C-alpha positions as CSV (number, residue, x, y, z in Angstrom):
1,M,-50.2,-3.6,39.9
2,L,-51.1,-6.5,42.1
3,E,-54.4,-6.8,43.8
4,H,-55.4,-5.1,47.0
5,G,-53.1,-2.2,46.2
6,Y,-50.0,-4.3,47.0
7,S,-46.8,-2.7,45.7
8,L,-43.1,-2.4,46.4
9,K,-42.0,1.2,47.1
10,P,-38.9,2.9,45.6
11,G,-36.1,2.6,48.2
12,Q,-37.6,-0.5,49.8
13,L,-35.0,-3.3,50.5
14,L,-36.2,-6.7,49.5
15,H,-34.7,-9.8,51.1
16,D,-31.8,-7.7,52.6
17,R,-30.2,-7.4,49.1
18,Y,-32.4,-5.8,46.4
19,R,-33.1,-2.0,46.6
20,I,-36.3,-1.2,44.6
21,V,-35.8,1.6,42.1
22,R,-39.2,1.7,40.2
23,L,-42.0,-0.3,38.7
24,L,-41.2,-1.5,35.2
25,G,-44.6,-3.0,34.4
26,S,-47.5,-5.0,35.7
27,G,-50.2,-7.4,34.5
28,G,-52.8,-9.8,35.8
29,M,-50.2,-12.4,36.9
30,S,-47.4,-10.3,38.3
31,S,-45.6,-7.0,38.5
32,V,-42.0,-6.4,37.6
33,Y,-39.7,-4.0,39.4
34,L,-36.2,-2.6,38.7
35,A,-33.9,-3.1,41.6
36,E,-30.3,-2.4,42.5
37,D,-28.1,-5.1,44.0
38,E,-26.7,-4.0,47.4
39,R,-23.9,-6.6,47.2
40,L,-22.8,-6.1,43.6
41,A,-22.1,-2.4,43.1
42,G,-23.7,-1.0,40.0
43,K,-25.7,-4.2,39.1
44,Q,-29.4,-3.9,38.4
45,W,-31.9,-6.7,38.2
46,A,-35.6,-7.1,37.2
47,I,-37.7,-8.7,40.0
48,K,-41.0,-10.3,39.2
49,V,-43.5,-10.4,42.0
50,S,-46.2,-13.0,41.5
51,K,-49.8,-12.7,42.7
52,P,-50.5,-14.9,45.7
53,V,-49.7,-18.5,45.0
54,T,-52.6,-20.9,45.2
55,R,-51.2,-23.9,43.3
56,D,-48.9,-26.7,44.5
57,M,-46.0,-25.0,46.3
58,E,-43.4,-27.7,45.7
59,Q,-44.2,-27.8,42.0
60,L,-43.7,-24.0,41.9
61,V,-40.3,-24.3,43.6
62,H,-39.3,-27.1,41.4
63,E,-40.1,-25.2,38.2
64,A,-38.3,-22.1,39.6
65,R,-35.1,-24.1,40.2
66,L,-35.2,-25.4,36.7
67,L,-35.5,-21.8,35.3
68,T,-32.5,-20.6,37.3
69,A,-30.4,-23.3,35.7
70,L,-31.1,-22.0,32.1
71,R,-28.1,-20.5,30.2
72,H,-28.8,-19.3,26.6
73,P,-28.0,-16.1,24.8
74,H,-31.6,-15.6,23.7
75,L,-33.0,-16.1,27.2
76,P,-32.7,-13.7,30.2
77,L,-30.6,-14.9,33.1
78,I,-32.8,-16.0,36.0
79,V,-30.5,-15.8,39.0
80,D,-32.6,-16.2,42.2
81,F,-36.0,-17.3,43.5
82,Y,-37.7,-16.6,46.8
83,R,-40.4,-18.9,48.0
84,P,-43.8,-17.3,48.6
85,D,-43.8,-15.1,51.7
86,A,-46.6,-14.7,54.3
87,S,-48.6,-12.8,51.7
88,G,-48.3,-15.8,49.3
89,R,-46.2,-13.9,46.8
90,A,-43.1,-15.4,45.2
91,Y,-40.2,-13.4,43.8
92,L,-38.1,-14.2,40.7
93,V,-34.8,-12.2,40.2
94,M,-33.7,-12.0,36.6
95,E,-31.4,-10.1,34.2
96,Y,-32.6,-6.5,33.5
97,I,-32.7,-6.1,29.8
98,E,-32.8,-2.6,28.3
99,G,-34.6,-2.3,25.0
100,V,-38.0,-2.4,23.5
101,T,-40.5,-5.2,23.0
102,L,-41.4,-6.5,19.5
103,G,-44.9,-5.0,20.1
104,E,-43.4,-1.6,20.8
105,R,-41.2,-1.9,17.8
106,M,-44.2,-2.7,15.5
107,R,-46.1,0.3,16.8
108,E,-43.3,2.5,15.4
109,R,-43.3,1.0,11.8
110,P,-44.1,-2.2,10.0
111,V,-41.7,-5.1,10.2
112,S,-40.3,-6.3,6.9
113,F,-40.1,-10.0,5.9
114,T,-36.4,-10.1,6.5
115,E,-36.7,-8.5,9.9
116,A,-39.5,-10.9,10.9
117,I,-37.3,-13.9,10.0
118,G,-34.4,-12.3,11.9
119,Y,-36.6,-12.0,15.0
120,A,-38.1,-15.5,14.7
121,V,-35.0,-17.5,14.3
122,P,-33.3,-16.5,17.6
123,V,-36.7,-17.1,19.4
124,C,-36.8,-20.5,17.8
125,E,-33.3,-21.3,18.9
126,A,-34.3,-20.4,22.5
127,L,-37.3,-22.7,22.2
128,S,-35.2,-25.5,20.9
129,Y,-33.0,-25.1,23.9
130,L,-36.0,-25.1,26.3
131,H,-37.5,-28.1,24.7
132,S,-34.2,-30.0,25.0
133,Q,-34.3,-29.8,28.8
134,Q,-35.2,-32.8,30.9
135,P,-38.0,-32.6,31.4
136,P,-38.8,-30.3,28.4
137,I,-39.9,-26.7,29.2
138,V,-42.8,-25.3,27.2
139,F,-43.0,-21.5,27.0
140,R,-46.8,-21.4,26.1
141,D,-47.2,-17.6,25.8
142,M,-45.7,-16.5,22.5
143,K,-46.6,-12.9,21.7
144,P,-44.9,-9.6,20.6
145,S,-44.7,-8.2,24.2
146,N,-42.7,-11.3,25.2
147,I,-40.0,-10.7,22.6
148,M,-37.3,-8.2,23.7
149,L,-35.0,-6.4,21.3
150,T,-32.0,-5.2,23.2
151,R,-29.9,-2.1,22.6
152,Q,-27.1,-4.4,21.5
153,G,-29.2,-5.9,18.7
154,Q,-30.0,-9.1,20.5
155,V,-33.3,-10.9,20.5
156,K,-34.5,-12.3,23.9
157,L,-37.5,-14.4,24.8
158,I,-38.8,-13.0,28.1
159,D,-41.5,-13.6,30.7
160,F,-41.6,-17.2,31.9
161,G,-44.8,-16.6,33.9
162,I,-46.7,-19.6,32.5
163,A,-43.8,-21.7,31.2
164,R,-44.4,-25.3,32.3
165,N,-42.6,-28.7,32.3
166,V,-44.2,-31.3,30.0
167,D,-45.8,-34.1,32.0
168,A,-46.2,-37.0,29.6
169,D,-48.5,-38.8,32.1
170,K,-51.1,-36.0,31.9
171,E,-53.7,-35.6,29.2
172,H,-54.6,-32.1,30.3
173,D,-52.8,-29.0,31.6
174,T,-53.8,-27.9,35.1
175,V,-53.9,-24.3,34.0
176,K,-55.5,-23.0,30.8
177,L,-53.5,-20.0,29.8
178,G,-52.1,-18.2,26.8
179,T,-52.8,-15.0,24.8
180,V,-55.8,-14.8,22.5
181,G,-54.6,-14.8,18.9
182,F,-51.3,-16.5,19.7
183,A,-52.4,-19.5,21.9
184,A,-52.7,-22.9,20.2
185,P,-56.1,-24.6,20.0
186,E,-55.1,-27.2,22.6
187,Q,-54.6,-24.4,25.1
188,Y,-58.1,-23.2,24.7
189,E,-59.4,-26.7,25.1
190,G,-57.3,-27.4,28.2
191,K,-55.4,-30.2,26.6
192,Q,-51.8,-31.2,27.3
193,S,-49.4,-28.7,25.8
194,D,-46.0,-29.7,24.4
195,A,-43.2,-28.4,22.2
196,R,-45.6,-28.1,19.2
197,T,-47.8,-25.7,21.2
198,D,-44.8,-23.3,21.1
199,L,-44.4,-23.9,17.3
200,Y,-48.0,-22.8,16.8
201,G,-47.1,-19.6,18.8
202,I,-44.1,-19.0,16.4
203,G,-46.5,-19.4,13.4
204,A,-49.0,-16.9,15.0
205,L,-46.1,-14.5,15.7
206,L,-44.8,-14.7,12.2
207,A,-48.3,-14.2,10.7
208,Y,-48.9,-11.2,13.0
209,M,-45.6,-9.6,12.0
210,M,-46.0,-10.3,8.2
211,S,-49.5,-8.9,8.2
212,D,-48.4,-5.7,10.0
213,G,-50.5,-6.8,13.0
214,R,-53.8,-7.3,11.1
215,W,-54.0,-11.1,11.4
216,K,-54.8,-12.1,15.0
217,G,-55.9,-15.7,14.6
218,K,-59.7,-15.1,14.3
219,I,-59.8,-16.2,10.6
220,P,-57.8,-18.7,8.5
221,L,-54.6,-17.1,7.1
222,Q,-55.0,-16.1,3.5
223,P,-52.4,-14.8,1.0
224,Q,-54.1,-11.4,0.9
225,C,-53.5,-11.0,4.6
226,L,-49.7,-10.9,4.2
227,A,-47.5,-8.0,3.2
228,D,-46.2,-7.6,-0.4
229,D,-42.6,-8.6,0.5
230,V,-43.6,-12.0,1.8
231,P,-42.6,-14.7,-0.7
232,A,-45.5,-16.8,-2.1
233,G,-43.7,-19.9,-1.1
234,F,-43.7,-18.9,2.6
235,L,-47.5,-19.2,3.1
236,P,-47.4,-23.1,3.2
237,L,-44.9,-22.9,6.0
238,L,-47.2,-20.6,8.0
239,V,-50.2,-22.8,7.3
240,K,-48.4,-25.8,8.6
241,L,-47.3,-24.0,11.8
242,L,-50.9,-22.9,12.4
243,A,-52.5,-26.4,11.9
244,I,-55.2,-27.1,14.4
245,R,-53.9,-30.6,15.2
246,P,-50.4,-30.7,16.7
247,E,-49.4,-33.7,14.7
248,H,-49.9,-31.7,11.5
249,R,-47.4,-29.0,12.5
250,Y,-43.6,-29.1,12.4
251,Q,-42.7,-31.5,15.2
252,S,-39.7,-29.8,16.7
253,A,-38.1,-26.3,16.9
254,Q,-35.0,-27.8,15.4
255,E,-36.9,-28.9,12.3
256,L,-38.5,-25.5,12.0
257,L,-35.1,-23.8,12.3
258,E,-33.8,-25.8,9.3
259,V,-36.8,-24.5,7.3
260,L,-36.5,-20.9,8.4
261,R,-32.7,-20.4,8.1
262,P,-32.6,-20.4,4.3
263,F,-34.9,-17.3,4.4
264,A,-32.5,-15.4,6.7
265,T,-30.1,-12.9,5.3
266,E,-26.4,-12.7,6.3
267,D,-26.9,-9.6,8.4
268,S,-30.2,-10.5,10.2
269,P,-30.2,-11.3,13.9
270,S,-30.8,-15.0,13.1
271,R,-27.2,-15.3,11.9
272,V,-26.0,-14.4,15.4
273,G,-26.2,-16.9,18.2
274,I,-25.1,-20.1,19.8
275,N,-26.9,-22.4,17.4
276,A,-25.8,-20.9,14.0
277,P,-23.6,-22.9,13.7
278,P,-24.2,-24.9,16.9
279,Y,-22.2,-23.5,19.8
280,A,-20.3,-21.0,17.7
281,A,-20.9,-18.8,20.7
282,G,-18.2,-16.3,19.9
283,R,-20.7,-14.8,17.5
284,T,-23.0,-13.7,20.2
285,G,-20.6,-11.0,21.5
286,A,-21.7,-11.3,25.2
287,G,-22.3,-13.6,28.1
288,V,-20.7,-16.9,26.9
289,V,-19.4,-19.4,29.4
290,I,-16.4,-21.4,28.4
291,A,-15.9,-24.1,31.1
292,F,-12.8,-26.3,31.5
293,H,-12.8,-29.6,33.3
294,G,-9.9,-32.1,33.7
295,T,-10.2,-35.8,33.6
296,S,-7.7,-36.1,36.5
297,S,-5.3,-34.0,38.6
298,G,-2.3,-32.6,36.7
299,I,-3.9,-33.0,33.3
300,G,-3.7,-29.3,32.5
301,A,-7.3,-28.0,32.8
302,T,-6.3,-24.9,34.8
303,H,-3.4,-24.3,32.4
304,A,-5.8,-24.6,29.4
305,A,-8.3,-22.3,31.0
306,L,-5.7,-19.6,31.8
307,M,-4.3,-19.9,28.3
308,C,-7.8,-19.5,26.8
309,A,-8.6,-16.5,28.9
310,Y,-5.3,-14.8,28.1
311,H,-5.6,-15.3,24.4
312,L,-9.2,-14.2,24.3
313,S,-8.1,-10.9,25.8
314,A,-4.7,-10.5,24.1
315,G,-6.1,-11.6,20.8
316,E,-8.9,-9.0,21.1
317,L,-11.6,-11.7,20.6
318,G,-13.6,-10.2,23.4
319,R,-13.6,-9.1,27.0
320,A,-12.8,-12.1,29.1
321,A,-12.8,-13.0,32.8
322,Y,-11.3,-16.0,34.5
323,V,-13.2,-17.7,37.4
324,D,-11.2,-20.0,39.7
325,A,-13.5,-22.8,40.7
326,S,-10.8,-25.5,40.6
327,D,-11.1,-26.7,44.2
328,E,-12.6,-26.1,47.6
329,A,-9.9,-23.6,48.5
330,D,-11.5,-20.7,46.8
331,G,-9.1,-18.7,44.8
332,A,-6.1,-21.0,45.2
333,V,-5.0,-20.7,41.5
334,I,-5.3,-16.9,41.6
335,R,-3.2,-16.8,44.8
336,A,-0.5,-19.0,43.2
337,V,-0.4,-16.8,40.0
338,E,-0.3,-13.5,41.9
339,A,2.5,-14.8,44.2
340,D,4.7,-15.0,41.1
341,Y,3.3,-11.9,39.4
342,E,5.4,-9.0,38.4
343,G,2.9,-7.0,36.4
344,E,1.5,-3.5,36.0
345,E,-0.9,-3.5,39.0
346,P,1.3,-3.4,42.1
347,D,-1.4,-1.5,44.2
348,A,-3.8,-4.4,43.7
349,M,-1.2,-7.0,44.6
350,E,-0.1,-5.0,47.7
351,S,-3.8,-4.9,48.9
352,I,-4.0,-8.7,48.5
353,R,-0.7,-9.3,50.4
354,A,-1.7,-7.0,53.1
355,G,-5.0,-8.8,53.6
356,R,-7.2,-5.8,52.7
357,K,-8.9,-7.9,50.0
358,T,-8.8,-11.4,48.7
359,A,-7.6,-12.4,45.3
360,G,-10.5,-12.1,42.9
361,D,-12.7,-10.3,45.4
362,A,-16.5,-10.4,44.6
363,A,-17.5,-7.9,42.0
364,E,-14.0,-6.5,41.7
365,G,-11.6,-9.2,40.7
366,V,-7.9,-8.7,40.3
367,R,-6.1,-8.2,37.0
368,L,-3.2,-10.5,36.3
369,H,-1.3,-10.6,33.0
370,G,-4.1,-8.7,31.3
371,V,-6.8,-11.1,32.6
372,T,-9.3,-10.2,35.2
373,C,-9.6,-13.1,37.7
374,Y,-12.4,-13.9,40.2
375,R,-13.0,-16.4,42.9
376,W,-15.7,-18.9,42.4
377,G,-17.8,-17.9,45.4
378,Q,-20.2,-20.8,44.9
379,G,-21.1,-19.5,41.5
380,N,-22.9,-16.4,42.8
381,L,-20.9,-14.1,40.6
382,L,-21.6,-15.9,37.3
383,P,-24.7,-13.9,36.5
384,Y,-23.0,-10.6,37.3
385,L,-19.9,-11.5,35.2
386,L,-22.1,-12.6,32.2
387,G,-23.5,-9.1,32.1
388,R,-20.1,-7.5,32.0
389,Y,-17.9,-9.8,29.9
390,E,-18.3,-11.3,26.5
391,Y,-16.6,-14.5,27.7
392,V,-16.4,-16.0,31.2
393,V,-13.7,-18.7,31.4
394,L,-14.7,-21.1,34.2
395,D,-12.1,-23.4,35.6
396,T,-14.0,-26.2,37.3
397,G,-11.0,-28.4,38.2
398,V,-11.4,-32.2,38.3
399,D,-14.2,-32.7,40.8
400,A,-16.9,-34.6,38.9
401,T,-19.6,-33.9,41.5
402,G,-21.6,-31.0,42.8
403,R,-22.2,-27.5,41.6
404,R,-19.0,-27.1,39.5
405,I,-19.7,-30.0,37.2
406,E,-23.3,-28.8,36.8
407,E,-22.0,-25.4,35.7
408,F,-19.6,-27.2,33.3
409,E,-22.5,-29.1,31.7
410,R,-24.6,-25.9,31.4
411,A,-21.8,-23.9,29.8
412,Q,-22.2,-22.9,26.1
413,I,-18.7,-24.2,25.4
414,P,-17.7,-27.0,27.8
415,V,-14.1,-28.2,27.2
416,L,-13.0,-31.5,28.7
417,V,-9.2,-31.7,29.0
418,G,-7.7,-35.2,28.6
419,S,-4.5,-36.8,27.5
420,A,-3.5,-39.0,24.6
421,A,-1.0,-40.8,26.8
422,P,-1.9,-44.6,26.9
423,W,-2.0,-44.7,30.7
424,R,-4.5,-41.8,30.8
425,R,-6.9,-42.7,28.0
426,E,-9.2,-44.6,30.3
427,E,-9.7,-41.4,32.4
428,L,-11.0,-39.7,29.2
429,R,-13.3,-42.6,28.5
430,E,-14.7,-42.5,32.1
431,A,-15.3,-38.8,32.0
432,A,-17.0,-39.1,28.6
433,R,-19.3,-41.8,30.0
434,R,-20.3,-39.6,32.9
435,L,-21.2,-36.7,30.5
436,E,-23.1,-39.1,28.2
437,A,-25.1,-40.4,31.2
438,N,-26.0,-36.8,32.0
439,Q,-27.1,-36.3,28.4
440,C,-24.4,-33.7,27.8
441,T,-23.1,-34.0,24.3
442,H,-22.2,-30.4,23.3
443,W,-18.7,-30.5,24.9
444,F,-15.3,-30.3,23.2
445,A,-12.4,-32.7,24.0
446,A,-9.1,-30.9,24.3
447,I,-6.3,-33.5,24.1
448,A,-2.9,-32.9,25.6
449,H,0.2,-34.7,24.1
450,A,-1.7,-35.5,20.9
451,D,1.4,-35.0,18.8
452,A,3.4,-37.5,20.8
453,Y,1.0,-40.2,19.8
454,P,0.1,-39.5,16.1
455,A,-1.3,-43.0,15.6
456,W,-4.0,-42.6,18.3
457,R,-7.4,-41.8,16.8
458,P,-10.2,-41.2,19.4
459,N,-12.9,-42.2,16.9
460,W,-15.0,-43.5,19.7
461,L,-15.7,-39.8,20.7
462,R,-17.7,-39.2,17.5
463,G,-21.3,-38.5,18.4
464,R,-20.5,-38.2,22.1
465,C,-19.1,-34.7,21.9
466,R,-19.0,-31.6,19.7
467,G,-15.5,-32.1,18.5
468,V,-11.9,-32.9,19.3
469,V,-9.1,-30.3,19.4
470,K,-5.4,-30.6,20.2
471,L,-4.2,-28.8,23.3
472,P,-1.3,-26.5,22.3
473,H,2.0,-27.4,23.9
474,Q,3.0,-24.2,25.8
475,A,4.8,-24.0,29.1
476,N,3.5,-20.5,30.0
477,P,-0.2,-19.9,29.6
478,F,0.4,-16.1,29.7
479,E,2.8,-16.2,26.8
480,W,1.5,-15.2,23.3
481,S,1.5,-17.8,20.6
482,E,-0.1,-18.3,17.3
483,D,-1.0,-21.9,18.0
484,A,-2.8,-20.9,21.2
485,L,-4.7,-18.2,19.5
486,R,-5.8,-20.5,16.7
487,W,-6.9,-23.0,19.3
488,T,-8.9,-20.4,21.2
489,E,-10.5,-19.2,18.0
490,E,-11.4,-22.8,17.1
491,L,-13.1,-23.2,20.5
492,V,-15.2,-20.0,20.3
493,G,-15.8,-20.2,16.6
494,S,-15.2,-16.5,16.1
495,G,-15.2,-16.8,12.3
496,R,-13.4,-13.5,12.0
497,T,-10.3,-14.5,10.1
498,G,-9.4,-11.2,8.6
499,R,-9.9,-9.3,11.8
500,S,-8.0,-12.0,13.7
501,W,-5.0,-11.6,11.3
502,L,-5.0,-7.8,12.0
503,N,-5.2,-8.4,15.7
504,R,-2.3,-10.9,15.6
505,F,-0.2,-8.4,13.5
506,G,-0.9,-5.6,16.0
507,R,-0.1,-7.9,18.9
508,W,3.2,-8.9,17.2
509,M,4.1,-5.2,16.8
510,K,3.5,-4.6,20.5
511,E,5.6,-7.6,21.4
512,K,8.5,-6.2,19.4
513,K,8.5,-2.9,21.4
514,L,9.7,-2.0,24.9
515,G,8.3,0.7,27.2
516,K,9.4,3.8,25.2
517,G,9.4,2.4,21.7
518,E,12.7,0.5,21.9
519,V,12.8,-2.5,19.6
520,R,14.0,-5.7,21.0
521,S,17.3,-6.9,19.6
């Protein structure tokens, strides 16, 4: 608990929103509490309370804002930050993850070589993502208690207490921190830390796991320290990671991933995730944002987003929600759809028409054509939805400025909708240039009317985006079609061909029947 007996009490309301439930844990730097969200019924968060802040306030706020922008399946969602109050304590609101830490798991039984690789690869993917930020974020505190194993089998890197941005102009870190046995030599010496500092931490973590906790960095790593199931050829990899001089280690997390992945088995956690293969986010099974953005009005971005959300749900690829962020008139698309809706939820529609709630009300949403739809609400609902749905389809419209385009660029699967029509190709080029200027290269280009111009080849997009897909020609986005399902599967990279065939067959059977089993003539 924090110094001077400071603590938050169960039942206490923090910042008029978070009701404290209980203390989850505490350390020298902070305490973490479980809290219930008073605005989002049933939602719980973890709130980290720092010790009184003594360092530069603006730098702290800047770093907190960077952390709240992070979106990755192997990192916790950090949704809110409150500046230090009168007592000097800052508050970080983040996703509450149920599970056990790697340290707790190791106290139960030894970790096998296969398991160790399975835990290390997702962590390395998270580090690769952090290091790719501008400026890069260095985690700096790799240890078993900062690796969370969730009940759903996911691996998450937690506790950003001492994560820092790399400052290339500085030769030394302002704070000398880390955990003995896992911190890199440059951290003990107070030198500048960078991405290679985290790679040393990965090496120390692997050595700790593969020695059943016996190796703690005090002596050079020897073959006899490692468990019997560790291949002899793996020792040089560990030795390189644990090199005293950073230039002698692997130089990037991506380079290390390429070395580690051949050791991973098909059913290990390392085969699950956004980067294996890159942005095949459908494999993660939860919390993936698919964002659609149009190059111009009328191009079909909203149509594509609705079609994607419908086929994700109807094709049983995963629970999906649609978020209408298409324009400043929050919920305009949802209102237009529900006005023409003749579905199975008349009570919900009547409530909207009577003004008792707004289409896509916060935390409730409204179900249309089998898709649960929500209003944008300035993005405040995104963290909540990511905890409830496997896919969140975000329709950002055509506005290329502000919060919407930022969320588009942060999405795991951004989809830019453009046209092959000659008079609209320059719009696609201009949008691609804007994304390139923002160093966003993981997006897909969805091209409308591609079949009408078979000679057109957008070769200039190579290297600027993740890939190019044809936008299916379909008048009604809520109408089942094989082409639209294949297009959706291509975007999310589900890789479940056999299962998808069964889903399509089952859906076909449903489409052939009426209410009481009558077959359509």
